[in-house]
C-alpha positions as CSV (number, residue, x, y, z in Angstrom):
1,X,62.0,124.3,-101.5
2,X,60.1,123.6,-98.2
3,X,62.0,123.7,-94.9
4,X,61.4,120.6,-92.8
5,X,62.1,121.8,-89.3
6,X,62.6,118.3,-87.6
7,X,64.7,117.3,-90.5
8,X,66.9,120.1,-89.8
9,X,67.1,119.4,-86.2
10,X,67.9,115.7,-86.7
11,X,70.6,116.8,-89.1
12,X,72.3,119.3,-86.6
13,X,75.1,117.6,-84.1
14,X,74.9,120.7,-82.1
15,X,71.1,120.5,-81.5
16,X,71.5,116.9,-80.4
17,X,74.3,117.9,-77.8
18,X,71.9,120.5,-76.7
19,X,69.1,118.4,-76.0
20,X,71.0,116.1,-74.0
21,X,72.1,119.1,-72.0
22,X,68.7,119.9,-71.5
23,X,67.6,116.7,-70.4
24,X,70.6,116.9,-67.8
25,X,69.9,120.4,-66.6
26,X,65.9,119.4,-66.1
27,X,66.9,116.3,-64.4
28,X,69.0,118.0,-61.7
29,X,66.8,121.1,-61.5
30,X,63.8,118.8,-60.5
31,X,66.0,117.0,-58.0
32,X,67.4,120.0,-56.2
33,X,64.1,121.6,-56.1
34,X,62.6,118.4,-54.4
35,X,65.5,118.2,-52.1
36,X,65.3,122.1,-50.8
37,X,61.4,121.8,-50.5
38,X,62.1,118.8,-48.3
39,X,64.7,120.8,-46.5
40,X,62.3,123.7,-45.7
41,X,62.4,124.2,-42.0
42,X,61.3,126.7,-39.5
43,X,64.5,127.5,-37.7
44,X,63.3,130.1,-35.4
45,X,60.5,127.9,-34.3
46,X,63.0,124.9,-33.8
47,X,65.3,127.2,-31.7
48,X,62.7,128.4,-29.6
49,X,61.5,124.9,-28.8
50,X,65.0,123.9,-28.4
51,X,65.5,126.5,-25.6
52,X,62.4,125.6,-23.6
53,X,63.4,121.7,-23.8
54,X,66.8,122.4,-22.5
55,X,65.5,124.9,-19.7
56,X,62.5,122.5,-18.7
57,X,64.1,118.9,-19.5
58,X,67.8,119.1,-19.8
59,X,70.3,118.1,-22.5
60,X,69.4,114.4,-23.0
61,X,65.7,115.3,-23.8
62,X,67.2,118.2,-26.4
63,X,69.0,115.5,-28.3
64,X,66.0,113.3,-28.5
65,X,63.9,116.1,-29.9
66,X,66.8,116.7,-32.6
67,X,66.3,113.1,-33.6
68,X,62.9,113.8,-35.1
69,X,64.3,116.5,-37.8
70,X,66.4,115.9,-40.6
71,X,67.0,119.4,-41.7
72,X,70.8,120.6,-41.8
73,X,70.5,123.2,-39.0
74,X,69.3,120.3,-36.7
75,X,72.3,118.0,-37.9
76,X,74.5,120.8,-36.8
77,X,72.8,121.7,-33.5
78,X,72.4,117.8,-32.6
79,X,76.2,117.4,-33.1
80,X,77.0,120.5,-30.6
81,X,74.3,118.8,-28.1
82,X,76.0,115.3,-28.2
83,X,79.4,116.8,-27.6
84,X,78.5,119.6,-25.0
85,X,81.5,118.5,-22.8
86,X,84.1,119.1,-25.3
87,X,84.5,122.9,-24.3
88,X,83.8,125.9,-26.0
89,X,86.6,125.6,-28.4
90,X,86.1,122.1,-29.2
91,X,82.5,122.6,-29.6
92,X,82.9,125.3,-32.2
93,X,85.3,123.5,-34.2
94,X,83.2,120.5,-34.3
95,X,79.9,122.3,-35.2
96,X,82.0,124.0,-38.0
97,X,83.0,120.7,-39.3
98,X,79.5,119.5,-39.2
99,X,78.3,122.5,-41.1
100,X,80.9,122.1,-43.8
101,X,79.6,118.6,-44.3
102,X,76.0,119.9,-44.5
103,X,77.1,122.5,-47.0
104,X,78.7,119.8,-49.5
105,X,75.0,118.0,-49.5
106,X,73.3,121.3,-50.2
107,X,75.7,122.0,-53.1
108,X,75.7,118.7,-54.6
109,X,75.0,118.9,-58.4
110,X,74.8,122.5,-58.5
111,X,78.1,122.6,-60.2
112,X,76.8,120.3,-63.0
113,X,73.8,122.7,-63.1
114,X,76.0,125.7,-63.4
115,X,78.1,124.1,-66.2
116,X,75.0,123.5,-68.4
117,X,74.0,127.0,-68.0
118,X,77.3,128.1,-69.1
119,X,78.0,126.0,-71.8
120,X,74.7,125.8,-73.5
121,X,74.9,129.1,-75.0
122,X,78.5,128.4,-76.5
123,X,77.0,125.1,-77.9
124,X,74.3,127.0,-79.6
125,X,76.9,129.5,-80.9
126,X,78.8,126.7,-82.5
127,X,75.8,125.4,-84.1
128,X,75.2,129.0,-85.5
129,X,78.8,128.7,-87.1
130,X,78.2,125.3,-88.3
131,X,74.9,126.5,-89.9
132,X,76.5,129.5,-91.7
133,X,79.2,127.3,-93.1
134,X,76.8,124.6,-94.2
135,X,74.6,127.6,-95.8
136,X,77.7,128.8,-97.9
137,X,78.8,125.2,-98.6
138,X,75.2,124.6,-100.1
139,X,75.4,127.9,-102.0
140,X,79.0,127.0,-103.4
141,X,77.7,123.4,-104.5
142,X,74.6,124.7,-106.3
143,X,76.2,127.3,-108.4
144,X,73.4,129.5,-108.0
145,X,71.9,132.0,-105.5
146,X,68.4,132.2,-103.8
147,X,66.8,131.5,-100.4
148,X,66.1,128.1,-101.0
149,X,69.8,127.1,-101.4
150,X,71.0,128.6,-97.8
151,X,67.5,128.0,-96.1
152,X,68.7,124.8,-94.3
153,X,72.2,126.2,-93.0
154,X,70.4,129.3,-91.8
155,X,67.6,127.6,-90.2
156,X,70.1,125.2,-88.3
157,X,72.1,128.4,-87.3
158,X,69.0,130.0,-85.8
159,X,67.4,126.8,-84.2
160,X,70.6,126.1,-82.3
161,X,71.1,129.6,-81.1
162,X,67.4,129.5,-79.6
163,X,67.9,126.1,-78.3
164,X,71.2,126.9,-76.5
165,X,69.5,130.3,-74.8
166,X,66.5,128.1,-74.0
167,X,68.5,125.6,-72.0
168,X,71.0,128.1,-70.4
169,X,68.3,130.6,-69.2
170,X,66.4,128.2,-66.8
171,X,69.6,126.6,-65.5
172,X,71.2,129.8,-64.6
173,X,68.1,131.0,-63.0
174,X,67.7,127.7,-60.8
175,X,71.4,127.7,-60.2
176,X,71.1,131.3,-58.7
177,X,68.0,130.4,-56.9
178,X,69.4,127.5,-55.2
179,X,72.8,129.3,-54.2
180,X,70.7,131.7,-52.5
181,X,68.7,129.1,-50.7
182,X,72.1,127.8,-49.5
183,X,73.1,131.1,-48.4
184,X,70.0,131.5,-46.2
185,X,70.4,128.2,-44.6
186,X,74.2,128.8,-43.9
187,X,73.2,131.9,-42.4
188,X,70.5,130.4,-40.2
189,X,73.0,127.7,-39.3
190,X,75.7,130.3,-38.2
191,X,73.1,132.2,-36.0
192,X,72.0,128.7,-34.4
193,X,75.6,128.1,-33.5
194,X,76.1,131.4,-31.7
195,X,72.8,130.6,-29.9
196,X,73.9,127.0,-29.1
197,X,76.9,128.5,-27.2
198,X,74.4,130.8,-25.0
199,X,72.0,127.8,-24.4
200,X,74.5,125.5,-23.1
201,X,75.7,128.0,-20.5
202,X,72.3,127.9,-18.9
203,X,72.1,126.0,-15.7
204,X,70.3,122.6,-15.5
205,X,66.8,122.5,-13.9
206,X,68.1,120.7,-10.8
207,X,71.0,123.3,-10.5
208,X,68.5,126.2,-10.7
209,X,66.4,124.4,-7.6
210,X,69.6,124.0,-5.8
211,X,70.7,127.6,-6.3
212,X,67.3,129.0,-5.3
213,X,67.6,126.8,-1.9
214,X,71.1,128.3,-1.1
215,X,70.0,131.8,-2.2
216,X,67.2,131.5,0.3
217,X,69.5,130.7,3.0
218,X,72.0,133.5,2.1
219,X,74.6,130.8,1.0
220,X,76.6,130.1,-2.0
221,X,76.2,126.8,-3.6
222,X,79.2,124.2,-2.8
223,X,80.2,124.3,-6.5
224,X,80.1,128.2,-6.5
225,X,82.5,128.3,-3.3
226,X,84.8,126.0,-5.2
227,X,85.0,128.4,-8.2
228,X,85.4,131.5,-5.7
229,X,88.2,129.6,-4.1
230,X,90.3,129.3,-7.5
231,X,89.0,125.9,-8.7
232,X,89.0,125.7,-12.7
233,X,85.5,125.0,-13.7
234,X,84.3,124.1,-17.2
235,X,81.2,125.3,-18.4
236,X,78.9,123.6,-15.8
237,X,78.3,125.9,-12.7
238,X,78.1,129.9,-13.0
239,X,77.9,132.5,-10.5
240,X,75.7,135.4,-10.6
241,X,78.5,137.8,-10.1
242,X,76.2,141.2,-9.8
243,X,74.4,139.3,-7.0
244,X,77.4,138.6,-5.0
245,X,79.2,141.9,-5.6
246,X,81.9,141.1,-8.0
């Protein structure tokens, strides 16, 4: 008896299910790969440019610069720049909320990919069991032994096992790779959030000119005098305490 591979495959329900899983897994691997490739971003270079823009041109120009990018990190930074007047706590909460939204976009479809990687070996194992059952059934029906009697069932068992592993291994590798990319992006966003708090404390260019003017005359700026008199200021004017002996 000659074993027909394609006939064995077509007659195996488990293999058909595994084949469908492979199509789903391949589609989402390609989609996520293209997404992360498009999201590839030089965070260090961007934060350096943002710092220079804030120092030289101010907040409004920094927001305009962010509009030219679509990376998750830039989305979080832009939300912070556009709401810089909320205060430290409000700004932190808003940026964290934006970060969670961006994380959901990064994790899109990964649960399906992980599921394919987990269930494919079990579907292959099910096909193995079904193939062995088929082999013993054929043996009992024929009433005689020999390799030709059980060949179809054994072939189905081995083919479905191999097919399940072929689907599962790339799915698990891709899933872990994408999770690693998400972890890296989230770490970059967290670092950018901390840097944003520092950047937003920097005085604006006109404030720097005003401060140099009053320092050259040995005086405090009017806003600084208000701060020393006990006025509550929010994150706008800052005093060099070391210079004035505090």
